[in-house]
N, C-alpha and C positions, 0 to 999 in steps of 0.2 A: 504493499500500501504506499502511496505517496506520503502518506504523514506519518509512516513510522521511519521513513529513510528516503526524503526527498532529494538527497543528492544522488544516491545510487539509483534512485527511481528515474531521475532525470537522463542519467547515460544506460539504461536500460533499454534498449531499441524494442525488446521482444513485446514490452507493456507500455512503452509510452505515449502509445496513442490511445491509450484505455483512461486516459486523466478524466475520468467523470464525477468525482466527488462534488457533490450538492447537498444543501439541505433546504427543503423548502418548507413555506410558512403557509398550511393551508387552513383555510378558515369557511365556516359555515354562514352565509347569509341568510338572515331572518327578515322577512317583511315586517318594516315597522308602523305602527296603526298610527294615526293621526295626533292621538292623544301622547303617547310614547315621544313622538316626534315635536310635539307643543312642549311636554315636560323637557325634552332635552335641550332647545331653543331658550327656556326659562333659566336652566342651570348654567349654560355658556354665556347667557347675558351675566348672570351673578357673577361666574368666573371672571368674566371681562371687568366687570366693575371691581372685583378684588385686586386684580392686577394691574388697575388704573391709579390706584390711592399711594399715596407718599410711602406708606409705611412699608406696603411691598417692595418698594424702589430700594428702601434701606435693607430690607432682608436679602433681596436679590444680591445687592452690591456686596454687603459685608459678609453675608455667610453662603449663600448657595452657590453663586459665582465661583468662590475661592475652593468652595468643596469639589465642586463639579471639576474644575480646571487639577485638582490634587488627584481626583479618580482618573481623569483622562491620561494625565502625563506621568502619574507615578505609578497606579496600580493598573491600569489597562494597557499601558507602554511604559517603555523604559527611557521617557524622553531625555535629551542630553541641551542643556542649553548653550550661549543664549538663544532665544525664541523670537523670531520676527512677529512684530505685531501689526504689520501691513498685510490686509488678507489680498492684495491684487499686484499685479506688476506686468509689463507691457514688455516685449523684446522685439527687435526690428527683423525683418527677414533675413534668413541666411543662405547659403547655397543647398543647405540639406532642404529646407522648409520649403524653398521655391522649386526645387527640382522634384520634390513629393506632390505638391499642387498641380505642377505642369502635368506629371504622369497620370494623375486622377482624372485631370480634365480630358487629355487626350485619348484616356481608354474610355472614358463616357462618349466623347464624340465619334470615335470611333465603331463603338456598339450602338449609338443613338439608342443610348438606355433610358437618357433622362425623358426623352419624349414618351417613350412607352410608360415610363413612371409617373409621368405628370398626368395622362388621361387616366390611368387607375386612380390615380389620387383625385383627381375632380369629379369621378364617377361616384366617390364614396358620398354618405349621406351624414356622416360623422362630424364633429367639429374640430378632429383632429386632421382633417384631410388636408390642410395646409403644411403638414410637416411629414418626412417619414425617414427613417433611418436605413440608408442604403450599403450602410457598412459589410453585412454580411452578404449581400447579393454582387460584392465584390470578388476575384480571383483572390486565392490564398497569396500570390505573390505581394499584391497590393495591401492586403490585409495585414502581412508580416512588415511591411514597410512601416505602417501605421504602428505598429507593436514596437519596432526597432527604433523610432522616431521617440517614443514615450519612455524608451528605456535607456536609448544613448545623448539624447540632448541635454549637454552639460547645464545649459541656462537653465533649464525646467527641474532638472535632478538637485542642483544647488540650492535653487529658491525654496523648492519643496521640502528639501531635508531643513533648511534654516527656519521654515513656516512652522513644521511638526515638530522640530526636534529628533526625528527619525524618520528614517525612508518609509513611508506608506506603501500599500498595497495599488497596483493598477485594477482599479475596480471594474471600469468598463471602458469602451471605446466606441464611438459613432462617427459615421457620417452624415449629417443632417442635410436633408434638402428641403428648403423652403420654397413655396412657390405662392403667388399673390391669388387670394381668393375674394372676388370682390363683396360677397355677402356676408362675409364672417367679421364682427366686429373685434375693438381691442380687447382681448377675455384671454383666459387662461395664462400660459407664458408670457404672453404679449402684453400682460399687467404687470406691475410691480409686486415682486414676490422674493420670499428666500426659500431654498430649496431644504428646510427645517425637519421634513420628515425623511429624508435621505438617508442620512447616518447621524451618528450622535457627536455633537460638540463642533464639529469643523472637518472641511474637506479641501481639495482644491481641482479645479477643473481648467482645462485648457482650452480655449476657444480659437483656432486657427482658422481664419478663412480661406479657402480654394479658389473662391472668387471673388474679386474686387469688391468691396464693402462702398455701396453709396447710400443716398437717402431713399432710394426706390427698393432696395432689396434688402430689407428688415435690418439694419443696424441693432447691434447689442448696447444697452445702457446699462449703467450702472451708478449707484451712489457712492461719494468717497467722503460724506460726512461721517469724521471719526466717532460721534458719539452713537453711531448705528453700526459700529465696527463688531459687536456682540449680540448674539442671538438671542440673550438674553433680556435685552431692551427692544422693543418692537412698536412699530406705528400700527396706530389701529386699523382694523381692515375690516371687511364687511362680513362680519360672524354670523348674521342670522341668512344668509341666502342659503338656500338648499342646491343652488346651481356650483357643481364641484369647478365650475369655470371662471366662478366670480368669488367664491367663497373663499376668505383668507389672502385675497389679493388686496391690492392697495390702489388707489386712484391716483390719477396724475393731480388732481385736486389736491388730496393729501400732502403729496409729496411736495408740490408747490407752497403749501401752507407751511410746512416747516423749514422752509429754506434750503430744500436738498439741491445738493451740488452733483450735478449730472456730468458724468464723462461716457464717450462712446467710443466704439471701434469704427464710428463713421469716417469715409473715404481712406480706410486703411487698404493695403496693398495685401494679396495674398501671400499666405507666409508669415504675416504677421501673427505673435502669440500672444494673446492675453490669458496670463495666471491669474486665477481669482477663486477666493473662497466663496461658494455660493450659498454655504450654510448661513453665513455671517453677514453677507453683503447683499442690499437688495440691488436686483436687477431686474430687466426685462428685455424681449426682443423677438425677431422672427415676423415682425409685421410686414410684408414684402408689399408693397405698393403694384409695382409693374415688372418686376423684375425677380429672377430667381436667384437663389442663394445656397452656396455649398459652405458646409462648415465642420471641420473636423474637430470633435469633442471629446478629450481623454479626461479620465476623472480619476484621481488619486483619493482613496478612501483609508482609514484607519481601522484598527482590530477592535474597535468598539463596535457598539450596535450598527446595524446595517439593514435597511428596508429590504434590500434584494441581494441574492446570492452574485458573488464576482463573475464575470465573465469567463469562459473557459478559452484560452488560448492555447492549447496544444498543438493544434492545426498550424498554426503560424510559427510556432516554436519550432516543430519539426522541420519546416521548409527552411527556416533559417539554419538549422542544424545539418541540414543537408545541402544548402547551397552557398551558405556563408559561415562556415563552420570555425572560422577563424573572429567571428563576432562574440566579443563580451559574454563568453560563457558563464563567466563568474557571475556577472550580475542575471542573467538567464536565471541561473540555480537560486540565485537569492529571492527572486522574483516569485518562483516555484514555491521557494518554502514558506515565504510570507503568505501565499496564498494558502497551503497546505495548513499552516497554522490557524490561520482564519476559519476555515472550515473544519478544522476538528477540535475544537472547542468543544469544552464539555456542557451537557445540558443547564448545570447550576450555573456558570459562568456566563452562558449566552443569556439565562432569566434574567441575573442580575444586570446585566448589561443595558437590557430591554428597560428594565425598572429605572435606571438612573436615566436613559434617554427620555422616557417618559415623564420623569420628573424633570427634566431640562425644559420640556415643552409646556409645563404647565407652571412652573416657578420662573415666571419672567415679569416685567413691568412694561405695562401699555400705555405708549402715549398717545 
């Protein structure tokens, strides 16, 4: 098993392509009556009130936030300081990112893949038809190139380690294809939000445009106000909406009212890399007006609670082993070990991490 000896497992060609360790979180969805929904809304309003009073601010600032940090850095991980407190950083394109973007675009044009996908997306009746992850629809050679970039980009690695105090896992990689859809309003990920449900405490995502970004193809925006660098302090959102595409989203009016300092990757060239903690930083994007957008997204997650299981990159690693055997063998082994460590956690530890995650989303101060 990979969890028993990840290093030997990595080099064992007979079993390597059977990396299938995952754990699922199944749940039964029980229809709720109107009465239970009403009670739920009242309880949420009461909790929102508690979260908005000054004494809650004192409790969160001087008790829960330090305790949460201690659990994350010292109990769940063995972080080494100093740890950076700036949750975003931008890097200019380099030859590797420019070459990757060019290769992806060249393949998509040659196969005329985007034209087919766009027709399929527009034919959907769901609200998410404006975006599609096409990463798994690419050949393994291109997926391996993205994985190689996630591991070998020294700018990203050094910044991620500085922000976490340790090297987190590569949780998932996506190539997001966004298209303009005239009848869809600004909602969902196109409204201000944080990814507070993705994982506990913090994460880091790379947003790298494959197509040049303009005002017409869904620029990515984020707030730079330092008072909102922590998910323990939040902006009031629409808590009472039953629409999941509006619930817990923050309006542009609210952001303007608090003096939101907005930055974007507008007019950035392909190959530019924005590294950002989306758990702690308000952001929005993907509202294409008249042009399509392609964006590489790489997510680095800690080994605290995560909502989803990490992606399986065994095919991509196998491709690199067979075609680029000299490439960063040590780093790939370390990455496989980090994934195995996360997947092989005991049930009691996973339960405790989930409990801390839930407390982290309750003990907040709402403005």
